[in-house]
C-alpha positions, -999 to 999 in steps of 0.1 A, spaced: 499 406 -317 506 407 -278 480 424 -256 484 442 -223 467 429 -192 463 440 -159 487 439 -129 478 423 -95 455 437 -68 453 423 -31 422 398 -28 406 413 -59 421 393 -85 457 392 -85 462 381 -119 484 404 -140 506 405 -170 516 425 -200 525 410 -233 544 439 -254 543 441 -291 583 441 -291 580 403 -281 601 407 -250 591 395 -218 577 423 -196 577 425 -159 553 448 -143 548 459 -108 511 459 -96 499 465 -63 523 446 -44 530 416 -68 552 412 -98 538 391 -127 561 379 -155 547 372 -189 558 344 -212 557 350 -247 540 321 -262 537 318 -299 501 319 -310 507 326 -346 519 363 -340 546 374 -364 566 394 -340 602 377 -331 625 381 -303 660 387 -309 682 369 -282 697 333 -283 678 303 -286 674 278 -257 658 244 -257 633 234 -230 618 202 -221 581 198 -220 579 178 -188 541 171 -195 538 134 -187 502 136 -197 487 105 -216 460 128 -229 466 141 -267 445 172 -263 475 195 -259 490 183 -290 526 182 -274 553 155 -278 572 151 -246 599 132 -260 609 161 -284 625 192 -278 603 223 -275 608 250 -297 615 283 -279 617 320 -288 648 341 -290 641 352 -254 646 319 -241 611 315 -232 592 283 -243 569 286 -272 534 271 -273 527 249 -301 491 245 -294 466 265 -268 434 258 -250 419 224 -250 406 198 -275 370 201 -270 363 167 -284 388 148 -258 390 147 -220 406 176 -204 443 175 -200 459 159 -170 484 189 -166 475 224 -168 508 231 -190 491 212 -218 468 239 -223 496 264 -227 481 291 -213 496 300 -177 529 287 -158 544 296 -125 582 299 -120 583 295 -85 576 332 -75 552 344 -106 525 337 -129 533 337 -165 505 339 -191 508 334 -226 494 350 -257 456 352 -260 452 352 -224 438 382 -208 443 390 -170 414 408 -153 405 421 -117 372 427 -102 359 456 -84 343 440 -54 362 409 -36 347 375 -38 361 362 -4 378 330 -4 396 326 29 419 359 21 433 339 -8 449 361 -34 436 354 -71 449 356 -102 422 358 -129 425 355 -168 406 346 -198 418 325 -228 399 337 -261 408 314 -291 425 334 -318 398 348 -342 370 344 -319 351 372 -300 332 376 -268 300 398 -268 294 424 -240 260 417 -220 243 444 -203 240 434 -166 249 398 -173 280 377 -178 301 383 -211 289 359 -235 321 340 -243 328 320 -277 333 281 -276 367 273 -265 371 300 -240 389 288 -208 386 309 -176 414 307 -153 413 315 -114 444 309 -94 444 309 -58 474 316 -38 484 326 -3 516 348 8 531 341 43 522 373 53 492 394 36 511 426 46 536 418 20 517 400 -7 546 399 -32 566 377 -9 568 340 -1 537 330 -19 521 295 -19 502 288 -53 477 261 -43 453 257 -73 441 269 -107 404 263 -117 395 261 -152 362 268 -164 358 258 -202 334 268 -226 321 236 -245 298 237 -274 268 226 -253 278 240 -217 306 251 -195 326 226 -175 348 233 -144 381 215 -135 403 219 -104 441 217 -111 463 213 -78 499 227 -81 525 201 -75 555 223 -72 581 197 -72 566 186 -108 566 225 -117 530 220 -129 492 216 -120 478 183 -121 438 177 -127 425 165 -93 388 158 -99 383 147 -62 394 180 -48 414 185 -16 411 200 18 442 213 33 453 236 63 470 269 51 488 291 76 494 326 71 496 361 87 465 380 78 462 418 68 457 428 103 488 410 115 470 382 132 482 346 125 456 325 108 449 291 98 424 286 68 409 251 62 411 257 26 391 236 0 400 228 -33 364 219 -47 357 187 -62 347 189 -96 310 184 -90 312 209 -63 320 236 -90 283 232 -98 270 243 -64 281 279 -72 279 280 -111 245 267 -116 212 285 -128 182 281 -143 177 292 -178 147 305 -196 135 271 -204 139 261 -167 170 238 -178 198 238 -153 229 254 -169 267 264 -157 276 299 -162 306 320 -151 303 343 -119 328 369 -121 333 384 -157 302 407 -157 307 443 -171 299 461 -138 327 442 -121 350 445 -148 346 484 -153 374 498 -136 407 513 -145 433 492 -163 464 482 -142 486 483 -173 473 510 -199 474 543 -183 441 564 -183 423 534 -196 394 516 -184 397 477 -184 368 471 -206 383 495 -232 414 475 -231 397 443 -239 378 460 -268 408 476 -282 426 442 -282 396 429 -304 382 403 -283 353 419 -266 327 436 -288 296 456 -283 311 477 -254 290 508 -250 303 541 -238 322 534 -206 299 561 -187 271 539 -196 283 508 -181 272 502 -147 301 501 -121 302 478 -89 315 493 -57 353 491 -55 365 473 -26 399 491 -25 381 523 -14 379 510 20 416 520 24 405 557 22 368 554 32 363 530 62 326 519 68 322 543 97 329 571 74 307 562 44 274 581 35 241 562 34 240 557 -4 278 545 -6 270 520 23 241 507 7 258 501 -26 290 487 -10 269 462 11 244 452 -17 274 448 -42 292 427 -17 262 404 -16 257 403 -51 293 390 -58 295 366 -27 259 354 -26 238 358 -56 251 333 -77 230 309 -57 206 335 -41 190 351 -73 154 343 -91 173 317 -113 195 303 -89 188 267 -74 188 280 -37 173 313 -47 144 294 -62 139 272 -31 145 301 -3 128 329 -22 160 350 -7 173 370 -39 205 390 -31 212 401 -67 224 439 -66 193 447 -89 165 432 -68 144 457 -54 117 437 -39 126 441 0 107 411 11 129 388 -14 157 408 -3 150 394 33 136 423 50 112 408 79 113 374 56 110 343 76 135 317 60 119 288 41 145 262 58 173 277 78 176 247 105 198 256 128 212 285 107 194 310 124 202 302 160 169 314 175 168 344 150 137 346 132 142 368 101 164 368 72 171 407 77 156 428 107 160 463 95 179 485 121 191 453 138 220 435 125 224 413 154 189 399 153 195 390 113 199 356 102 218 367 71 246 383 95 248 354 117 252 330 87 280 349 70 301 353 101 297 321 119 320 291 115 297 267 125 295 241 98 259 236 102 251 272 97 278 290 77 273 308 43 285 304 17 282 264 25 318 260 7 348 283 0 351 297 32 364 287 67 374 321 82 354 353 88 357 380 64 356 411 88 355 438 60 324 421 44 307 415 80 315 450 88 295 463 57 265 441 61 263 450 99 263 487 92 241 486 62 214 466 81 218 487 114 214 520 94 182 510 79 147 523 89 140 501 121 114 477 118 107 450 145 89 425 117 60 421 143 35 435 119 47 422 87 31 389 77 46 366 51 29 370 17 
């Protein structure tokens, strides 16, 4: 069975695709970008009806985990789209050298193509990465299911691959044109742990190559405000993935977890199935179980609402929710009670933290170095300019900037939220608030 998946959104996860039960390739128009879906063969019994063609694999990988033979012709469906002989990764072998060996996603020069058993998704609140557009998708092995987790990351089965592709259009005001696809990160669920691998796209090869050492490159583009920008874009090293994904479990062991696929960030309308919720679409597809009634699922603030309700028109409750959710998705993967940096700093920016001191109110940082630039408290209620948190999230000083990796530019939308929220808090000069 081919399952519909969402169409793209700007900066909120532009991954988009649709697999229709007719077996025909579907082209869907989302919020400014078109994604074409390859009809890969994952054991389904639907067949296409046009002439066969032959496609070379072009793998070039010495790893056998993909189970393909680059010296033989690759079977194709009647649509002329290459069929996948196998999907995912061999969990007993090293990861494939080429992303195509996973048989999950392809790039035709203009568009992403996802295969069967790969489900694109979007998040409500933007996880900022230098304005990069993102294509997010999840591969679930056939016959396996994931389980809903209340206020946590979905519990994915062994063999799951979470894909996140990063790309820049030449002009963010026209996100569907002249797109530079840079990398796809694969987070793979092994029996004992999650492991992350960066794949950099080689457009002459037409594939993404495993590059464990990462890369730094300048990326020129025009921002959503029409201003020319240059990002010093970081493709993380394999080990740098751990900086954002590590937490302590209940046994105080360090483990790696996904960040984005939490129900409250997935709780949004489907871009493909009219009048349907994204979580409901996944449940109906059969791979997500335990989803409660949608009105019982927490819902994070939707960043797209800024287009209709700018910060200066938000009521206090909406502004608080928006700022807290922005901190949650962009900061709390480290700054939470189980995060390595959260434990050391005691600054907890997760959305459900109700302890104002650990949220940073009148809290002196444990070790900010020069990161505070003569500021003394993480958050000074009523005074954003005096707050270390605001300074560190908007500065470009490498010795002060937060997050530590993944950002080289200022996200004006996010900074606007944080400043308005803190300035709107009941004022407190923090002079009478001793550390506990």
